[in-house]
N, C-alpha and C positions, 0 to 999 in steps of 0.2 A: 475044651477051650472054645471050640467052634460054637457050642450052644450058648455060652456066656456072651460071645461076640454077637450072635444073632439077637439075643434079648436086648442087648445094648442098642443095636441098630433100630429095633422096633420102638424102644423108648425114645430115641432121638426123633424118629419119624412122628410119633404121637405128639411130642412136644412141639415139633414144627407145625403140624396140623392145628394144634391148639392155638398157637400164636397167630397163624394165618386167620383162624376163625375170629380171634379177637380183633384183628385189623379190619376184616370185612363185615363183621356183625356188631361188635360192641362200639366201635368208633362212630358208625352212622347213628346209633342210638344216642350217643353223646351229642352229636351235631343236631339231632332233632330237639333235644332239650335246649340247646343254645338257640336254635331258630324260634322255638316257642317264646322265649324270653326277649328275643330281638324286637318283636312287634308289640310288646306290652309297654305301658307307661313306666318310665324309670322311677325307682324308689329313692335314688340318691339325690342329694341336694347340691346345688352349685355353691359350695360352702362359703368362700369369702364374700360373695355377693348376697347369698340367701342364707340366713342363719336359722338354726333349729330353735323353735320356741321351747323354752324351758318350762317345767312345771311350776306352779305358783309357790310351792314349798322349797324350791331349789335355793341353796345357800351358796353364794359365790363371793364376789369381791367385798372386802371389808370397807366400811365407811365410818367416819366419825361425824356425827351430826352437829349442827349449830342451832342456837336459838334463833328466833325471828329477827333479833337485832344484830345477828352476826357473830356473837360470842360463842365459844365452843361449849357444848353440853357437858363434856367429861370433867368430873371433879376429882378424878384420880383416887377413887375410893378403893380400888384394888379388887373388887368383887369379880370382875371379868377375868383377871389374872388367876384368882383363886379357883374359879369355876372351870378354867381351861384344863382338860385332862392331858393335853400334850405339852403343857407348860410353854406355850408359844408366845405369851404376852409378857412384855417387860415394860414397867412404867416407873417414873419418879415424879413425886408431887412437888409443887411449889405454891407459894401464896402470892396473890396479886397485891398491889399496894392498898387496895380497898378491903383486904382481908378474905377474899374468896380463894378457894383452892382450885387449882387447875393442873393439868399434866404438863410438866416441863419436858419429860421424855415419854413418848408412847410408841412402842415398837411391837410389831407382830412379825414373827418369823413364819413365812408362808410355807417353808419347807417342812416345818414341824406341825403346822396347823392341819387339823383333820376336818375343818369346816362343819363342825357339829352344831354350831349355833348356841352353845351354852353361854358364851360371852354376851351374846345378844339378849338372852333371857335373864341373865344375872344382873345386868346393868339397871340400877334404879332410876337413872337419869335418861334412859333410852338414848344413850350417846353412841353406842355401837350398833351398826346396822349392816346386815349382810345382804348385798344386792343380787341381781340376776346375771351380772357379767361373768363370763367364764374365760375370757381371753386375757391372760396376764402372764404370758411366757417371757423368758429372758435368757440371755446367753451366759450370765455368770451368777454365782450363788449370792453375791451381795445384793443383787437386784431384788431378791425375794425377801429381804428384811425391809418391811415398809415402816416408815416413820409417820409421825403425826401429820406432817405436811403432805405426805402422799395420800393419806386417807381422809383428810378434812374435805367436806363437800364445799364447792364454791358458793359464795354468797353474793347476791340473792339467787335462789334456785326455785324450780317448780316443785310444788309439794307432791309427794308420792301418796297416792290414794291408799295403798296397802298400809303404810305407816299410820295414816289417819285412822283407818279402821282398827288397827292394833291399839292405838292410844285410846280410842273411844271405848273399846271393849275393856281395857284396863281400868278406865274410870268407872264404868258400869259395875264391875265386880269389886270395886273398893280399893284397887291399887292406885294410889294417888300419883299423879304426874308431877314430880318434884320440879319446881321452878327455881333454879339457881339458888 
């Protein structure tokens, strides 16, 4: 019994020496790593004031475009809703008094949307456009269902050079830009 007690005491002493070694050897090594990074230029951003530039292919906030005269481009053909793999787009068509179609109801459920951009590619009128904005948080679920009024761009607005390039490329390759 005395032998078992002696080995137990030796084990406790070894563990105590190991933990003291960690305190006096390993902790200073950790502090050295901290001090090395203390004098380097920080890699973090001052986020609310300085925003991370997004890549050109990033797809963020949804917009519904307008023609140059201010009328909305969407003719409610339903191709964007059919192309959406998450089934996040709901729309109802209506006819204007002069016989043109437009969307009476156009809603996107951002909680279901996966921001794939298929709606943007499927639209023959180029009415749906995904922008670069990524700040659209809210406190309740109903705020994430965007209606047509939430997505329509204000008129008049500055022209986006990226949109202009996309439209020019589509014209060159034979995809006609449908005008109302």
